[in-house]
C-alpha positions in Angstrom: -14.2 36.8 -9.3 -11.6 35.4 -6.9 -13.7 32.3 -6.4 -13.7 31.6 -10.2 -10.0 32.1 -10.4 -9.4 29.6 -7.5 -11.9 27.2 -9.0 -10.1 27.2 -12.3 -6.7 26.8 -10.6 -8.0 23.9 -8.6 -9.6 22.3 -11.7 -6.4 22.6 -13.8 -4.3 21.2 -10.9 -6.6 18.3 -10.3 -7.0 17.2 -13.9 -3.6 17.9 -15.3 -1.7 14.7 -16.1 1.4 15.9 -14.3 -0.2 16.6 -10.9 -0.8 13.0 -10.0 2.3 11.6 -11.6 4.5 14.0 -9.5 3.3 12.7 -6.1 6.2 11.9 -3.8 6.9 8.3 -2.8 5.8 7.2 0.6 6.9 4.3 2.7 5.6 0.9 1.6 3.0 -0.6 3.9 3.1 -4.3 4.3 0.4 -6.2 6.1 1.9 -9.1 8.0 -0.1 -11.7 9.8 -3.4 -9.9 9.6 -5.8 -11.9 11.9 -8.7 -13.6 10.2 -12.1 -13.1 12.0 -15.2 -14.6 10.6 -18.7 -13.3 11.4 -19.8 -16.8 12.6 -16.7 -17.3 14.7 -15.8 -20.4 12.6 -12.1 -21.1 12.1 -11.5 -21.4 8.3 -9.4 -24.0 6.6 -6.4 -23.0 4.6 -8.3 -23.7 1.4 -11.2 -21.5 2.5 -8.8 -18.7 3.3 -7.1 -19.0 -0.1 -10.4 -19.1 -2.0 -11.8 -16.1 -0.1 -8.7 -14.0 -0.8 -8.7 -15.1 -4.4 -12.3 -14.2 -4.9 -11.8 -10.7 -3.4 -8.7 -10.0 -5.5 -10.3 -11.1 -8.7 -13.5 -9.1 -8.1 -11.3 -6.1 -7.7 -9.6 -6.9 -11.1 -6.3 -8.2 -9.7 -4.8 -11.2 -11.6 -3.9 -14.0 -9.1 -1.3 -16.7 -9.8 -0.4 -19.5 -7.4 3.2 -20.1 -6.5 4.9 -23.5 -5.9 5.6 -22.5 -2.3 1.8 -22.2 -1.5 1.7 -18.5 -1.7 -0.1 -16.3 -4.3 1.0 -13.3 -6.3 -1.7 -10.7 -7.1 -0.9 -8.2 -9.8 -2.8 -5.1 -10.9 -2.0 -3.0 -14.0 -3.5 0.2 -15.4 -3.0 2.8 -18.1 -2.4 0.3 -20.8 -0.1 -1.7 -18.5 2.3 1.2 -18.1 1.9 0.9 -14.4 1.8 -2.4 -12.5 2.1 -3.7 -9.0 2.7 -7.2 -7.6 1.8 -8.3 -4.1 2.8 -11.6 -2.4 0.0 -13.2 -0.5 0.8 -15.7 2.2 -2.1 -17.3 4.1 -3.0 -19.8 6.8 -6.2 -20.5 8.8 -5.5 -17.8 11.4 -4.0 -15.0 9.3 -2.7 -13.7 6.0 0.0 -11.3 4.8 0.1 -8.9 1.9 3.7 -7.8 1.1 5.3 -5.9 -1.7 6.8 -8.1 -4.4 7.5 -5.7 -7.3 6.3 -2.8 -9.3 6.6 -1.1 -12.7 6.6 2.7 -13.0 5.4 3.4 -9.5 8.5 5.3 -8.4 9.9 2.6 -6.2 12.9 3.9 -4.3 14.8 3.6 -1.0 14.3 6.8 1.0 16.2 7.2 4.2 16.8 3.4 4.2 13.1 2.6 3.8 11.5 1.2 0.6 9.1 3.8 -0.8 6.6 3.9 -3.6 3.8 6.0 -5.2 0.9 6.4 -2.8 -1.4 4.6 -5.2 0.3 1.3 -4.3 -0.5 1.6 -0.6 -4.1 2.7 -1.4 -4.8 -0.3 -3.6 -3.3 -2.8 -1.2 -5.2 -1.3 1.8 -8.4 -1.4 -0.2 -7.8 -5.1 -0.9 -7.0 -5.8 2.8 -10.3 -4.1 3.8 -12.3 -6.1 1.2 -10.7 -9.3 2.4 -11.7 -8.4 6.0 -15.3 -7.9 4.9 -15.3 -11.1 2.9 -14.3 -13.1 6.0 -16.8 -11.3 8.2 -19.5 -12.7 5.8 -18.4 -16.3 6.6 
């Protein structure tokens, strides 16, 4: 009987809307000058890097817009656009960077002098970084 009670408690906690929304902010993780390594050892052009990053982001449902300064902004929204995140992407043949640009309803705050955000932000950005790494390894 104890097992059933714990199972029901865990089920309610997991699937209640308030459980995930109440997660405490964590420090924002920026990925700066991530080295680009290809599977073939080939050095990519700036355009190949840009196209590779764009392809990965769009496959993962991010909306990518080019900026006049040669960077890109990738945005991702969910829950009827109630939650959104914006990541600045800088790139060159040797490396790329994914840095926080803005967010909507992701609990952005400064905690102990450090920018913090809902953990989902860091998770999505890390997933994109890993997908980009895999994309370049295929080249």
